[in-house]
N, C-alpha and C positions, 0 to 999 in steps of 0.2 A: 615611544610607543607605550600605550596604557596596558596595564595588567588587568585582566578580567578576573573577577572573583568566581568561585565555583558555581554560585547560583546563576550568574549571568551566562556561563558556559552551558548550563543545562538547557536553557531556553534555545540556544543555538543548536544543540544536539537534537532536541526534539524536532525542530524545523528541518534539520538535515535528514533525520531518519524518515520523517513524513515525506519530504521531497524525494528522497531516494525511492520510497515505496510508490509514490505517484509516477515517477519516471519508469519504474519497473512495470507498473500496470499499463502505462501507455505503450510500452514495447511488447509486453507479454500477450496482450489481448489479440492484436493482429497475428502474432506468431502462433498462438494457440488455434486461431481460426484457420490459418493457412495449413497447419498440420492436420487438423481434424475435419477439414471441409468436405473431403470426398468420402471419408470412411464413416465418421460418427458425428454428424452435425448436431445431434441432441446433447452431446457431451461438451461442447465448446464452453458454454457459460458456466455449468457446474464445476468443470475442471479449472477454469480460470479463477473462479472465486475461491475454490479450495486452495489453489497454489498461492493466491494473494493473502489469504488468512494465515497460512503456514509461514509465508515470508514475513508477514507482520509480526507474528508471534516470535519468530526467531530473532528478527532485528531488534524489536523493542526489549526483549529480555536479555540479549547478549551484549548490546552496546552499553558500556559502563557509564554511569552518571546521567542517565536520561531522566530518572526520577528525582524529584526534589527531596523526598523523604525516603527512608529505607522501607520499601514495600516488599511484600513476599513475592516469590517468583511467580506464583499463580496469578497474582494481581497484575504483574507486568505482562504476563502472557495474555491475559484477557484484554488489557489495553492495546497490546500489539495486534491482537486479532481484530479488534474494533477499528483500529487505524488502517489495517490492511483491507478490511471490508469497505471502509469509506473510500480509500484510494481506488479500489476496484469499481465502486459505484460511480465515481467521478470519471474514470476512464471509459466506462460503458456509456455514460452520458455524452462525453466528448465524441466518441465514435458514432453514436446515434445521430448527433447533430451534424457531424461531417458527412455521413452517408445520406441523410434525408433532407438536409438543408434546414433552414430556420423556419420554413412554413409547416414543418411537421410531417408525419407519415402520410 
């Protein structure tokens, strides 16, 4: 079995963290909607996006070796927030397409 160098492992870690965030978004969006559907419908989307941004910030800054260069913690938190926001946007798009079909709204 081949040994991977640290730079090759970083690429796998990035994809793994992004994939975990995407799967979290796919599960969290309907769960948020189910909990808040009767009481506060207007809070479903903002709460979902806020939780995904926080999850992205935590995962990207706490998983060791995600960055190829030693970055500051604030830069890693910013990148994580952006990745969490992108995962949330993709999950919203997936559920919009599933609920409305491919013909649109």
